[in-house]
N, C-alpha and C positions, 0 to 999 in steps of 0.2 A: 203415434198413427195420428192423421189430421186428416180433415174433410174438405172437399173441393167448395171453395168460397161460392161456386155457382149452383151446382146441382146438389151438393151435401155427398157425394160418394166419396166414400172411403178411399185413403189415398197414403202412401207413405211420405214419411218427413221430407226424403230430399226428392220428390218426384215434381219438376215444374210445370207439368201439365196435367190438367185431371185427363184419365184414361176412359172417363165416360163422356164428358163432354167439350174436352180441348183447352178449357178455359184455364189461361195461366195463374200461377200459384203464387205465394209467397213461401220461400224455402224457408224452414226455421232451423237455425242450426242445433247439432247435437250437443247438449251440455255437457255431455262425457268428453268432448272432443275441444272444449273451449278451455284454451290456456290462460291462466290469470296471471297478469304481469303483477310480479311483486318486487316492492323497491328494499334493496339492499343496503343498510345501513353501513357505510364505509368509513374506517377511522383515518384521521389522517396520522400519516408519519411520522413516527416520535423523532423530534429533532432535538433530543436534549432535554436538560432544565427549560422551563418556561415559566413566565408569572404564573400561571393557573396551576400547575404541579406542583410550583415552588411552596406555595400559601397555603397548599394541602399535605405538605411532607414533614412531619413532626422529626426526622432522623436529619435533613437540611437545615432546618431551624435550631436543633441542638447542637450542630456542628458550629453554625455561624454564631450562636450565643457562646461558644466555646471559646471561639477565636477572637471574640469581643471582650470577653473577661480576661484572656491569656494578656491582649494587647494595654487591654486597660491595667491591668495588675503590673506589667513591665514598666509601662509608664508612670504609674504612681510610683512603684519602687527606686526608679532612677529619679523623679521628680523628686521626692521626699530625702532622697540620699545627697543630691546635688544642695535642696535647701538647707539640709541640715550641715553638710560642709561649706558652703556660704555664710555659716553662722557660728564657726566655730570660734571659741576664746581664746586669747594668748595662750593659756595654761592649758587648754585643751589640744592646742598644736603641739605645745612642747612636750606633751604627753605622748602623742604620735610620734614626734621626732625622736624620744626617748625608747620607744617601741622601735624606731627603723634603726638606730644606732644600736642598740642591745644586739639586732639581727647581724650585724656587720662586724662590730668590735667586741663584742662578748658583753657580758652582763656587768653591770657598775663599772665601766671602763670609764664614760662620761658624764657630766650635769650637763644636763640640755636645758636651754631657755630660748623664750620668741619675743621677737619685738615686732609688734604689727606695722607700726608707722614706717620702719626700715625693712619689715618684710627679710628678716635676717633670722636663721634658728642658728644659736651659738653653743659649741659643742666645748667642754672645759675639762681634761684631762684630769680623773681623781687620783691624788696622792697616792704613791705605793703599787700603780699600776705599771705594766709593762709600757703601755702608752705614753704614761704621764716621763717615765724614766727617758724614753726614745727623744721626746719633746725635750726634756731638759739637755739632755747631751745634744741635740742638734742646735740650740741657741746659746751655748757654753763655748768658752773661746776655746776649748780642747776636744768640742766635741764634733761628729760626723754629721755634715748637714743632709747628707742621705741615709740618717738614722730613719726618717719618716718616710722614707720611700715604699716601702710596703704599705704603708697605709692611705697612700694617696688615692689609690685605686678605690679603697673602699671608702673613703670620702665621697667619691665622685658615684659611687652607686648609692650612697644616702640620700645625695641630691636627687639623682633620677627617680627612686622612690619615694619621697616627698613630693614631689611636682602634682603627682594625680590625687594625694591626699589632701591637698590646700585648696582654701577658696579658690574659686574660678578665676578673680582677679591676682590672686597672687600666688600663682603656679611657677612663677621667676623665682622660687624663693631661692636666697643665698644660705648655703650651709658654711658657716665659719668655724675652725678649729682654731682654739687661742692659745697663747703663750701662756702656761702654767703659771709663769713666773710674773707674768705683767697681762692680767685678762683683760685690760682694754685695749691690748695689739693680736692681731691673727698673725697664725701662721700659714694658714691655707685659707682660701674661699673657693666653693666649687658650686656650679650653678647649670642645671639640668645636664649633669653627667659631665660639666667639661671643668677644668681648673683656669678660673679668672685670676686668681690672686696665688702666689708661690714666693714665699720669702727667702729661699735660696738664690730668688734672681732678682732680688730687690737691691739695689744699690745705696738705700738710705740706710 
């Protein structure tokens, strides 16, 4: 309900003119028909991990932390091993060589020595072993020079196995199998899986 602004006659809210005096009226909108505009908050589409949601996601931090720890652990392990390997003493290298020789030649087949200045791992067959007897037969006047042939492949394997166990600058280690009757002379020399000296082909 509203009233004419000129004569005060009661009018309906949507009447544009007064029915009594004809004066033009101001139309008052019905509050029940007014639509109130509301602002709807829209979220941005999720495009994966962002700096904002990453910094607040503890699971991602745990994963990243675990990866960092693993990488540092592996790097530390190899770094420590490399440092240790690069600071081996002659006796420690000889002990490693003894373990490798045992694997391929059997227990107590040879005595093993190492000289760092020449980077030579020396093996001398122990008396009473099959290897000693074959070596002795090979160098005797009546012996068969092929008697040691089955062992040559083992000598090569020993040199291959020793290479990664050596200090970084000594991985080209020479593995010498000595004459059991004259330990200042060698019968075979192998290096990185290859025979570099074979007494059977030496004319001297």
